[in-house]
C-alpha positions in Angstrom: 0.4 -0.1 0.2 1.5 3.4 -0.6 1.7 5.7 1.3 -0.9 8.5 0.7 -3.7 5.9 1.0 -4.8 4.6 4.4 -1.4 3.4 5.5 -1.1 3.3 8.9 -1.7 0.6 10.3 -3.2 0.2 14.2 -3.4 -2.0 16.8 -5.8 -3.3 19.2 -4.0 -3.5 22.8 -6.4 -5.0 25.6 -5.1 -3.3 29.7 -6.4 -5.1 32.3 -6.6 -1.6 34.5 -8.2 0.4 31.4 -10.4 -0.8 28.3 -9.4 -1.5 25.6 -7.2 1.2 23.5 -5.6 2.0 19.6 -2.8 2.7 19.0 -0.5 2.8 16.6 2.5 0.3 15.8 4.7 2.4 16.1 4.0 3.8 19.7 4.8 0.4 21.1 7.9 0.7 20.6 8.2 3.8 22.4 10.0 4.4 25.4 7.0 5.2 27.3 4.3 3.0 25.1 4.1 0.7 28.9 1.9 3.7 30.4 -0.9 5.5 29.1 -0.7 6.7 25.9 -3.4 9.5 24.5 -5.0 7.5 21.3 -6.7 8.3 18.8 -9.7 6.4 16.5 -8.0 4.5 13.5 -9.8 5.6 11.3 -9.8 9.4 12.4 -5.8 8.3 12.3 -5.8 7.3 9.2 -7.2 11.3 7.9 -4.5 13.4 10.0 -1.6 10.9 8.6 -3.4 11.9 5.0 -3.3 15.7 5.6 0.4 15.4 7.4 1.9 13.9 4.0 -0.7 16.6 2.8 1.3 19.2 3.9 4.5 17.5 3.9 3.7 17.2 0.0 2.3 21.0 -0.2 5.1 22.8 1.1 8.0 20.9 -1.0 6.2 21.9 -4.3 5.9 25.5 -2.3 9.8 25.5 -1.8 10.9 23.5 -5.0 11.6 26.2 -7.2 12.6 28.9 -4.8 15.4 26.1 -3.8 16.3 25.7 -7.3 17.3 29.5 -7.6 18.7 29.5 -3.9 20.9 26.9 -4.7 22.4 28.3 -7.9 23.9 30.7 -5.1 24.9 28.5 -2.5 22.3 29.5 -0.3 19.0 27.9 1.2 15.6 28.4 3.2 17.4 30.2 6.0 19.1 32.6 3.9 15.7 33.1 2.5 13.5 33.1 5.3 16.2 36.5 6.5 15.9 38.1 3.4 12.1 37.5 3.4 11.9 38.8 6.3 14.1 41.7 6.1 12.2 43.6 2.8 9.3 43.0 4.8 10.8 45.5 8.0 13.7 47.1 6.2 15.7 48.2 9.6 14.6 45.2 11.8 17.4 44.7 14.6 18.9 41.4 14.6 17.2 40.3 17.9 14.3 41.3 16.4 14.7 37.8 13.0 15.9 36.3 15.9 12.1 36.3 17.5 10.6 36.3 14.3 13.0 32.7 13.0 12.7 31.6 16.7 16.6 30.2 15.8 19.6 31.3 17.5 21.6 34.0 17.6 24.7 30.9 16.8 22.6 29.3 13.6 21.5 32.6 12.1 24.9 34.2 11.9 26.7 32.0 9.1 23.7 33.0 6.8 23.5 36.7 7.4 27.0 37.2 6.5 27.3 35.2 3.9 24.1 37.6 2.7 25.9 40.3 3.2 29.3 38.5 1.4 27.2 38.1 -1.8 25.6 42.5 -1.4 22.0 40.9 -0.2 22.2 42.4 2.7 23.5 45.7 4.8 23.8 45.6 8.2 24.3 48.3 9.9 24.8 49.8 13.7 21.8 51.4 15.4 22.0 55.0 15.5 20.1 54.9 19.3 22.4 52.0 20.5 25.1 51.0 19.3 25.5 47.5 20.0 22.0 46.5 18.3 22.9 45.8 14.8 20.1 46.6 12.0 19.7 45.3 8.6 18.1 45.7 5.7 17.9 44.4 2.2 20.3 46.0 -1.1 18.4 46.5 -4.3 20.2 43.2 -5.3 18.3 41.8 -2.4 15.0 43.0 -2.8 15.3 41.9 -6.9 16.5 38.1 -5.2 13.1 38.5 -2.3 11.2 39.4 -5.5 11.6 36.9 -7.6 11.4 34.1 -4.9 8.9 35.2 -3.6 6.7 36.1 -6.6 7.2 32.0 -7.9 5.6 30.9 -4.9 2.4 34.4 -4.9 1.9 32.7 -8.7 1.4 29.1 -6.7 -0.4 30.3 -4.2 -2.5 32.0 -6.6 -3.3 29.3 -8.9 -4.7 27.3 -5.8 -6.5 29.9 -4.3 -8.4 30.5 -7.3 -8.8 26.8 -8.4 -10.2 26.2 -5.2 -12.4 29.1 -4.7 -12.5 32.1 -2.4 -14.2 30.1 1.0 -11.2 27.1 0.7 -8.6 30.5 0.7 -10.1 31.7 4.2 -10.6 28.2 5.8 -6.9 27.4 4.9 -5.9 31.1 5.7 -7.7 30.0 9.8 -6.3 26.6 10.1 -2.6 28.2 9.4 -3.1 31.1 11.6 -4.3 28.6 14.5 -1.2 26.2 13.6 0.9 29.2 13.8 -0.8 30.1 17.2 -0.4 26.9 18.2 3.3 25.9 17.2 4.7 26.7 21.3 1.6 25.9 23.3 1.7 21.7 21.8 4.0 19.9 24.5 6.0 16.9 23.4 4.8 13.0 25.3 8.0 11.8 24.6 10.8 14.5 25.6 11.6 14.2 29.4 11.2 17.2 31.5 13.8 19.6 31.4 15.0 18.8 28.1 15.5 21.3 25.7 13.7 22.2 22.5 15.0 23.2 19.6 14.0 26.5 18.2 14.1 25.8 14.7 10.9 26.6 12.8 
C-alpha cells in the first residue's frame, strides 16, 4: 500500500486496568508505550496522517523552485527566511529577526554574513544604540527576494483561484491556528527539562 492511501496501521491492545485502546504500531516500540497513551480513533488517525502527508508534499512543492534558485547561489532556506523578513521590515534588528524566526544567534550568524558577502544584505549599527545591529536589503537583495516570493505567490494564487475564496479563507484559518499553537503543544516523548529545538 502506498503512502497517502490509508497506510497507517493500528493495533488493538487490551489492558486489565483500562478499556481497550487503539494505538499506532510505532507507539508500541517507544519508551512511553508501557504508560497510558493518548490515543486517536483509527479512522481519524488515517485522516490525520493523510493531512500530514498533504502538508509535507504541499510544502515540498511550495519550496521547490525557490530552493533551485537559492542553490544556484549556494544559499538555502534559512537565507531565504532572513532575506524575506528583512525585506518585509527593513531595518529590523538581529534580535527582532531571531524572535520572528525562532532560531538562535549562532544559527543565524553565518547565513547573515553570507547574504552580506553576496551583496544582498546590509548590516549597520543602530543610531540609538551602537550595540544593536540592524539589517536592510540591498537593491540586489530586494530583486532576489521578489523573484523567490513571486514564484510562491503564483503557486498560491493558482491554488486559491482553483479552490475558491471560501477554501482560501479556511486555509488561512488553519494556518493561523497552527501558528498560534506552535509553542503550545508539549511533546509527550520529551523528558522534563530537556531543551527543545527553536528551528521552524
